[in-house]
N, C-alpha and C positions, 0 to 999 in steps of 0.2 A: 575170604579164603586166602588171598594173596598175603595179607598181613600175618595170618596164622602160619602159613608156609615159611614166610621170611623169618618169623620168630623162632620156629623150630630149627631152621637151618643155622641160625646164629647160635642157638643152644647146643646144637650138635658140634659146631666148630669149637665152641668153648669147652666141650666135654661135660656139659651139665647133664646130658642124658646118656646113660650107659648103653653100650653097643647092643646088648641083648634086649633092650627095651625100645629101640628105635621104631620097629614095625608097629608095636603096640601104641606108641605115642602118635605116630602118623595116623593110625586108624581111629584112635579116640578123638583126635583133632579134626577128623573129617577130610584130611588131605588125601589119603588113599581110599579108594572105594571099599565099602563093606560087602559082605556076601549078598545082602539085600540089594545093594546098588548094582552089583554084577547081574543079579537075577533080573532086575528091572531092565537093564541094558539089553540083555539077551532076549527078553520077552519082546521088547520093542523092535529089536533087529529082526527077529523071526517074523514079526507081524508085517514089517515093511517088505521083507523078502517074499513073504507069502502073497501079499497084494501084487507085487511086481511079477512074480512067476505065474500067478493065476492069470494075469492079463496076457502074458506071453503065451501061456498055454492055450488061451482062447484064440489068439492069433494063429498059432501053429495048427490048432484044430481045424480052422477054416481053410488054411493053406493045404493041409493034407487031404481034406475031404471036399476040395473045391468042386470037383465034378459030381460028387454024390449028393450035394445039398443044393436045393433050388434057390433062386434069388430071393424069393419072399422069405424063406426060412433063414437065410443068412442075415438079411436085414432085421427080421423079427427077433432072432436070438440076440443079436448084438444090442439092439435098442432095448430089449427087455433086460439085459444084463446092466446096461447103463442106468436105466430107470430104477432097477432094483438096488444098485449100489448107491444111488442118490437117496432113495428112501431109507436105506440102511444108515447112511451118513446122517440123515435128519433124525432118525430114531435113536441113534447112539450118541448124538450131540457132536457138533463139529469141533468143539473144544477138546474132546476126548481123543486119545491116540487111535482108537478103533474107528472113530468117525473120520479122522483125517486119512487113515489108510484106505477106507472105502472111497473117499473122494479121489485119492491118488489112483485107485483102480479104475474109476470112471474116467479120469483124465487120460489114462493110457488107452482105454477102449475108444475114446473119441478119435484118436489117430487111426485105430484099426477100422473104424466106421468110414472115415474119409478115404482111406486106402481102398476099402471095399467099393465105395462109390466110383472112384477113379478106375478101378480094375473092371468093374461090371459095365460101366457105360462108356469107357474109353474117352474121357473128356478131353484128352490132349493137353492137359495142364502139365507144366513143368514140375519137377520134383520139389523145387524150393517153394512152390505155391502150396503144396500139401502141408509142409511144416509151418508156413506162414498162416494159413487158414486154421490149422490145428492150434497154434498159439493164440489166435484171435478168439477161437471158439471157447477155450478154457480160461480166457482172461477174467471173466466175472468170477469164476470159482477161485482163481488165484487171489483176486482182490479181497474176497471175503474170508478166505481160509485162515489168514494169519499163520501160515505154515511155511517155514523156511525151505523145506525140501521141495515143496510144490513150486515155490518161487524160483528156485534154482533149476528145476525141471523146465519151467516155462522159459527161463533165460537160455537154457540149453537148446530149446527148439528155435529160438531166435538166432542163436549162433549157427546152428546147422543150416537154417534158411539162408543166412548171410553167406556162408561158405559155398553152398550150392549155387547161389545167385552169381557169385564171382567166378565160379567155375564155368558157368554158362555164358556170362556176358563179359568175362575178363579178356576177351580177344581170342585169337587163334591159339589153341592149346593154352587157355588162360591159366590153368593150374601150374603150368610149367614156366611160363614167362612172366606171370603177374602174381607170383606167390607172395611177394612183399606187400602187394595191395590187400590180399586176404588177411595177412598178419596185422596190418594197420587197422583194417576194419574191425577185426575181432578184438584187438587191443583197445580201440576206442570204445566199442560197445561195452566190454566188460569193465573197463575203468570207470566209465560213466555210471554203470549199474552199481559198482562198488562205492563210488562217492555218494550216490543218491541213497544207497542203503545206510551208510554210516551217518549221513546228514539227517535222515528221517529218524534213525535210532536215537540221535542226540536230542532232536527237537521234540519228539513225541513221547519218548520213554516207554514205548510199547514193551510189554513183558517178553513177547516172543522174539523181539529183536535184541534182547539182552543176550541171547545165545550167540557166542562168538564164532561158531564153526562156519556159518554161511559167509561171514565177512572174510574169514581166512581162506575159504575156497576161492572167492573172487580175487583176493590178494595174490594167491598162488598163480591163478590164471593170468592176471594182468602183469604181475612181475615176471612170470616165466616167459611171456611173449616178448616184452620189451627187452629182457635180458638176452633172449635168443637173437633178436634183431640186432642188438648192440654187438654181440659176438660175431654175427655174420658180417657186420659192417667193418670189423677189423681186417678181414681178408678180402672184402669186396669194395674196393675204393672207387670203382667206376659206376656204381649204382647210387644215384643221388637220393632215391627214395629210401633205400636202406641206410644210407649214410646219415639221414636225418635222425635216426634213432640214437646216434651218438650225442645229439643235443637233448633229446627227450629223456634219455636214460638217467643222466645226473639230476635232471629236474624231478623225475619220478622218485629217485632215491632220496632226494632232499625233502620232498613233500611227505614221503612215507616216514622218514625219520622224525620230522617235525610233528606230524599228527600222532604217531604211535609211540613217541617218546615223551612228548610234553603235553599232549591233549588227551588221547585215549591210549593209555599204556597197554601195549600188547607185545609181549616178548616173542611170540610166535612170528609175527610179521617182521620184527626187527631181526630175528634169526634168519628169516628168509632173505632179508636185505644183505646181511653179512655173507651168507652163502653165495648170493648173486655177485657181490663185490669180489669175493675171492676167486670165483670162476672167471669173471671178466679180467681181473688183473693177471691171472695165470695165463689166460689165452693171449692177452696183449703182449706180455713179456715173451712168451714162447714165439709168437709171430715175429716180433722185433729181433730177437736173438737169432732165430733161424734165417731171417732175411740177411743178416750180417755174416752168414756163413760160419758161425761159431761151431765148435765141436759139439756134436749131438750129446755125447755122454756128459760133458760138462754142463750143457744146457739143462738136461733132465735132472741132474744132481742139484743144480741151483734152483730150479723150479720146485723140486721136492722140498728144499729148505724153506722156500718162500711160502708154500702151502702150509707147512707145519707152523711157521711163525705167524702167518695171518690167522690160521685157525686158533692158535693159542691166544692171540690178542683178542680175537672175536669172542671166544668163549669166556675169557676173563671179563670183557666189557658187558656181555650179556648177563653174566652172573651178578655183576655189580648193579646193573639195571634192575634185575629181578629182586634183589635184596633192598634196593633203594626206594622202590615204589614210584609214585607219581612225582614226587618232589625231591630234588637233589639237596 
């Protein structure tokens, strides 16, 4: 697909394809989606949304009718829905989209069942324990599903559990005074998950890991967090924990460039790195110039030119990478 797109872009630049035939050429080459592709996409999207909203509907149903439904009925209905969705998943085949949506429905209801147990019997468990047990309970399904969305959902539960844990045990008003510790924990968790995901994809060649969207989601989360911490560090020179991000940030950028430019070509991740670099440089320049008591109008004018220049250079480089492929 990348080679086809590159060839078409080169032919367009050379004027080999008439302007009125560009859309037809892209469609015939499979670069742009056809009507059948759009229909498949919307069918899948509606199916995932239906599974998610059905699970939310069940949760809201019990919440609204909490006093009207007995304990036995609550547990019985939830467990019946979970067993029914698992049977449906087995009947439809786990490799099918419908089977995976049924498994996602069951995974969501496990959380509702755990919340029902905690609310009914008042176990005294902390909130983070709910999400931790939820993640442990659905882990076998996640392992056998070969389903990127369910993997990301499971990782999201781990992230929520980690955040709630740091809020509870991060000290007095932990979320206020130890916000950097939460960022480091979430950054480490998602970066490790990202690295493991890419390593497994390279070593095993599983078909379901060939989909790049899950790796890109993890790249956005990891890169967004370390970029945010590096930007915070520019103006917070007294916080040693946040200042350490100024050492980690260039390492992250260098590794991302090396991997996604020379090993696994991914223009999306490279574009994210370019955007992160532009934002960091812009904030750093603004901070330095403002601290030197320079004229604000001149500073903003200069920063505007810097953003335009860096964006143009970044766009030109990304275009050359996309056309060049893996090898220069």
